[in-house]
SERO-4910 file (N, C-alpha, C, O; in steps of 0.05 Angstrom, whole numbers):
BEGIN
 pado doro    nc1    nc2    nc3   cac1   cac2   cac3    cc1    cc2    cc3    oc1    oc2    oc3
  Unk    A   -277   -175    -95   -289   -212   -103   -262   -225    -79   -239   -223    -71
  Unk    A   -289   -241    -78   -266   -268    -49   -284   -258    -28   -305   -269    -21
  Unk    A   -275   -237    -18   -282   -215     10   -309   -227     14   -329   -223      0
  Unk    A   -305   -246     43   -331   -236     57   -329   -225     78   -308   -226     92
  Unk    A   -353   -213     85   -359   -188    116   -378   -209    129   -397   -220    118
  Unk    A   -368   -212    156   -381   -233    180   -376   -212    196   -358   -199    206
  Unk    A   -414   -212    194   -438   -192    223   -445   -210    244   -458   -230    239
  Unk    A   -435   -204    268   -438   -225    289   -472   -213    299   -481   -190    298
  Unk    A   -480   -229    304   -507   -229    322   -499   -214    347   -480   -219    362
  Unk    A   -525   -185    347   -514   -164    365   -499   -140    365   -495   -123    383
  Unk    A   -490   -143    335   -475   -122    319   -492    -99    323   -516   -103    321
  Unk    A   -483    -69    330   -503    -51    325   -478    -35    307   -456    -28    316
  Unk    A   -489    -31    278   -476     -9    253   -484     13    254   -507     19    248
  Unk    A   -465     33    263   -475     58    253   -464     68    230   -440     65    223
  Unk    A   -483     82    216   -469    104    192   -480    120    194   -504    125    196
  Unk    A   -455    139    192   -452    180    193   -465    174    164   -460    157    146
  Unk    A   -489    202    167   -499    209    138   -489    242    138   -479    252    158
  Unk    A   -491    252    118   -484    285    112   -455    289    108   -447    312    108
  Unk    A   -440    273    106   -404    275    105   -394    296     90   -375    312     93
  Unk    A   -421    290     61   -420    304     37   -451    316     26   -473    311     37
  Unk    A   -449    331      7   -474    339      5   -493    315     -5   -488    300    -24
  Unk    A   -517    315     10   -540    281      4   -532    263      9   -548    245      5
  Unk    A   -504    257     20   -485    229     24   -506    212     45   -519    223     64
  Unk    A   -508    192     40   -517    181     72   -501    150     68   -489    140     49
  Unk    A   -507    141     95   -484    117    108   -499     92     86   -523     92     78
  Unk    A   -483     77     82   -492     59     66   -470     33     60   -446     35     56
  Unk    A   -482     16     60   -460     -9     61   -473    -29     22   -494    -35     11
  Unk    A   -442    -32     17   -446    -38    -14   -422    -63     -9   -400    -63      1
  Unk    A   -444    -89    -24   -432   -113    -24   -428   -127    -55   -445   -140    -67
  Unk    A   -398   -118    -66   -397   -118    -90   -406   -144   -101   -410   -164    -87
  Unk    A   -408   -142   -124   -406   -169   -134   -384   -191   -138   -364   -179   -146
  Unk    A   -379   -223   -135   -365   -239   -112   -361   -232    -87   -341   -240    -75
  Unk    A   -374   -219    -77   -365   -219    -44   -388   -232    -32   -412   -234    -41
  Unk    A   -380   -239    -15   -404   -250      7   -410   -230     32   -391   -215     37
  Unk    A   -431   -227     46   -436   -218     65   -454   -249     86   -466   -267     75
  Unk    A   -450   -248    116   -454   -260    129   -465   -251    156   -449   -245    174
  Unk    A   -488   -249    158   -506   -231    175   -531   -244    190   -555   -241    184
  Unk    A   -519   -262    214   -538   -279    219   -549   -264    248   -538   -272    269
  Unk    A   -566   -247    252   -576   -246    272   -597   -260    289   -606   -282    281
  Unk    A   -606   -250    312   -633   -265    319   -646   -256    338   -634   -239    351
  Unk    A   -675   -262    345   -691   -246    356   -684   -231    383   -689   -208    391
  Unk    A   -669   -252    396   -651   -245    417   -628   -227    417   -626   -216    438
  Unk    A   -607   -219    396   -592   -206    391   -589   -201    361   -571   -208    346
  Unk    A   -612   -187    356   -608   -174    327   -582   -157    313   -569   -144    330
  Unk    A   -577   -156    296   -558   -141    279   -577   -109    274   -599   -107    262
  Unk    A   -562    -91    287   -585    -69    286   -562    -44    263   -538    -40    267
  Unk    A   -578    -31    242   -568    -18    215   -583      8    239   -607      9    244
  Unk    A   -554     34    256   -573     55    253   -559     81    248   -539     78    234
  Unk    A   -565    101    255   -551    124    256   -529    125    273   -526    109    292
  Unk    A   -516    143    268   -494    158    290   -496    169    312   -481    170    332
  Unk    A   -524    181    306   -540    193    330   -556    182    342   -568    195    360
  Unk    A   -561    159    336   -587    140    352   -557    127    379   -534    118    377
  Unk    A   -577    133    403   -570    122    428   -590     99    426   -614    104    425
  Unk    A   -580     69    425   -594     54    427   -612     43    452   -628     24    455
  Unk    A   -602     61    466   -603     47    496   -628     70    497   -647     59    508
  Unk    A   -633     95    490   -650    115    490   -682    105    464   -684    114    441
  Unk    A   -695     90    473   -718     81    455   -727    110    447   -738    113    425
  Unk    A   -725    129    460   -735    151    450   -728    170    431   -741    189    422
  Unk    A   -698    162    425   -687    190    425   -688    195    391   -679    216    381
  Unk    A   -696    181    381   -707    183    351   -731    182    342   -743    162    350
  Unk    A   -741    195    329   -774    200    322   -776    183    293   -758    176    277
  Unk    A   -804    180    294   -811    166    256   -807    191    237   -813    189    213
  Unk    A   -795    216    250   -790    247    233   -766    250    230   -756    270    218
  Unk    A   -751    225    242   -713    226    234   -718    202    220   -726    180    227
  Unk    A   -707    215    189   -716    191    168   -690    208    153   -681    231    156
  Unk    A   -683    188    135   -658    185    121   -632    192    131   -616    207    120
  Unk    A   -629    179    153   -607    178    164   -597    154    167   -581    149    185
  Unk    A   -604    138    152   -579    110    140   -585    103    109   -608    108    104
  Unk    A   -574     95     93   -583     94     66   -595     68     64   -619     63     67
  Unk    A   -572     47     57   -579     21     49   -563     -3     58   -543     -2     72
  Unk    A   -575    -25     48   -549    -44     45   -555    -55     19   -576    -64     11
  Unk    A   -533    -52      7   -543    -52    -19   -518    -81    -33   -494    -78    -33
  Unk    A   -529   -102    -41   -521   -126    -55   -525   -129    -81   -547   -132    -91
  Unk    A   -501   -127    -95   -497   -121   -126   -495   -151   -130   -491   -160   -153
***
């Protein structure tokens, strides 16, 4: 409670999935907390998997699903 998570435009957030059985990368903002995430078209905030090479648009395919869980705001 009372904590603010600020994510700057252009930030790349990479989550690691599979550290435990069924575990997926997620960010959870609990009640009383705040998230400020203002990306732009030129500098988007990218939420992706740790295995994603964001400089290579072909390293992941549409079959690479479940590599990122979610952003959960309570």
